[in-house]
N, C-alpha and C positions, 0 to 999 in steps of 0.2 A: 668463710662467708663472703659472698659476692658483694654485699652492700657497701663495703669499704671502697671497692673499686668504682662502684656507682657514684659514691660520694666524691671520689677524686675527679672523675670526668664531669660531674655536675659542677664542681668548683672551677674546672677549666672552662666549661661552657659559660658559667656566670662571668668569669673574667673577660672572655672574648666578647660577650654580649655588652658588658659595661664599656668595653673598649671600642664598641661599634665595629668589630671585625666579624661581620655576619657570616661569611663563608666558613671561617674557623669555628664559629658558634655552631653552625649546622653540622660540621664534621664531628665536633666533640659530643654533641647530644646523640648523634648516631652511635658513637662508641660507648656512651653511657648506656644506651638501650641494648647494645650488644652484650654488655656485661650482665645486665639483668633488665627485664622489660620495664621496671619502675623507673629506669633511667630516662624514659621518654616522657615522664609525667610533667616536666617543665616545658615541654614542647610548645604549648600555647603562648608562652612568653616570647619565644622566638618569632612566632607568627605576628604577634602584636607589635613587637619592637622593630621588626624589619621595616625600614621606611618605604612608604608608597609614594610614587610620583618622582622621587629623587633619582631612582635607579630604574633600569629597564626591567620589563617583565621577566626576561630570561635570567637576569641576575637574581631576581626575587625567587624564581623557581630553583635556581642553583643553590641558594643559601637555605631555603626552607624545605626543599624536597629532594633534590638530587644528592647533595652532599650528606644530609642525614641518612638517606638510604644507603649511600656508599659506605659511610662510617659504620652502619649497622651490619651490612653484608660482608665487609672486608674480613672480620674475624671468623665469619661462617664458612669461608672458602674451603678450608681444610675439611670441615664436616661435610659440606656439599660434595666435595671431591670423593670422600670416602663412601658415602651412602647414596649419593645421587641427589639431584635437585628436587624432584617431586617427592621422594620420601622425606627429605628435609622440610619441604614446604608443608607436607601433611603433619609432621611432628610439630612444626611451628604453630600452625593453625590450631592443632589439638591442644597446645599448651594453654590457650586462652580458657578452654573449658576447665582445665585443671586449676588455673589461677582463680577462676570465678566459682569454684566449688568449695563446699564445706568439708574439711578433712576429719571431722570428728572432734571429740573433747580432747583438750590438752591442758595440763595444769598451768602452762605459761602463756596461754592465749591472751592476747592483749589488743583489743580493738583500738583504732587510731586515736580516739578521744582520751584514752587512758594514758597515752604517751605524754600528755601535757602535764600530768602530775606524777609521772613515773610510778603508776599504780602497781604494775606487775612486770618487773625486770626479767629478762630471759636469762636463765642460768646456763653458762657455758661450761663451768667447772666448779666442783666442790672441793674444798680443802687443798689449796686455797680457793676461796670463793671468788668467782669471776662472773659478773652479771652485766648484761647489756641494759644499763639504766639510762634513761633520758634525763636531761637537766630541766627541772621545772622552771627555773629562773629564765632560761633561754626560751623555753616553749611558751610559757605564760606571757613573757614580754611581747612575743609576736601577736598575742591576742590583744594586749593593752595598746600596742602600736596601731591597731586598726583605727583607734580614735584620734591618732595624731598624724597618720600618713598623708591625708589630703593636703594639709598645709605644709607638712615637712617636705613633700615632693615639690612644692613650689620653690623651695630653697635648694634642694638636691634631687633633681628629677631622676637621676640614675639610681637613686635608692629604691625606686619602684621595681628594678630588675631583681635584686635578691628577695625583696618582699614578695614580689609576684611569684618567683620560683618556689618559695616556701609554701604559699597558699595554693598554688596550682598543684603541687605534689600532694598536699593534704586533701584537696578536692578529689583527686583521682583515687586516693586511698578510700575516701568516703564512697565514691562511686563503686569501687571494687567491693566494698562491704555490702552496699545496697544490692548489687547484682548477684550476691551469693558467696563472695570470697570472704567469709567471716573468720577464717583462720588467719589472724594477723598476730605478729609478734613485735616486741619492743625494738628489736634490732632493725626492723624495717624503717625506723625513723633515722637511721644513719645518714642517708642522703639529704636530710633536712638541715643537718648541722652547718655546712658551709654557708648556705643562704641565711640561716638564722643568725649565725655568728657575725657575718658581715653587717646585717641590718642592725643588730644590737650594738655592735662596735661603733658604727657611724652615729646612731642615735645617742649613744652614751658620750661620744666625743664632743659634739657641739650642737646637737639638735634637741636633746631631751630637756625641754623647757616647758613650763606651764603654758606659755604663750602659744606653743604649737598645738597643745591639746585644746586650749580655749578657742583659738581661731578655727581649728578643725571642727570642733563641736558647733561653732557658729555656722560654718559651711554646711554641715549636716542639717542643721536646723533650717537654713535657707532652702535646702533641697526639699525638706519635709514640708515647709510652708508652701512652696510653689506647687507641690503635689496636692496639698489640702485645698489650696485656692482653686486649682483646676477641678477637683472633685466637687467643691462647693458650687462652681459655675455650672457644672453638669447637672447637679441637682436642681439649681435654680431654673435652668432651661427645661428640665423635666416638669417641674412644678408649673411653670408658665404654660407649657404645652397642655398639661392636664386641666388647667383653669380656663384655657381658651375655649370659646364657644364652638360646639361641634358643627 
């Protein structure tokens, strides 16, 4: 299965991004995508975390576009040489249609939301039984941490990198499902493990305190209140307009 290789390069990508080595981050996510296209799912985090203003535009393009493309194309050179560039390009573009298509019924089909409770592990072998089962503690912790991450990030801002990688990947799996790629399996969750494990480890080490949940919930409430106040002002203006003489 290719997903373990994707997980490796995702872990490398995460390490370099946390270390603020943006060129190495760009190269490593290109290699992750070359192993399997879901390796590109954390790409938005590279775009978000690459600093603006501090470095030149050509350096931004190098880390966010050129090096990812190079990392992706490098392993393809042998295939391109064997079949030609345009046949390879045609196969590559055609693969999107395959990934976004429904492959029919399968007893182990498991959409992305089922991974959070390991509802349907994928069987690799029977007797001995070997299944690709997700860890509900790890997966559900990432849901719980949504309520703590705003305040936690004020203490450890780099925690947003693994947390973002995890949810960016989930978001693309959700998009794949919406666009028609409903044949998903539990082993697709393998690349989520490095980001989830790092986030859980850091939170468990010194951040998982009620204070962080309490403060984060206060921050959420302030955001909600500000939105409600704006909506209230809009309605008051509409009322005043309707009551004004014609």
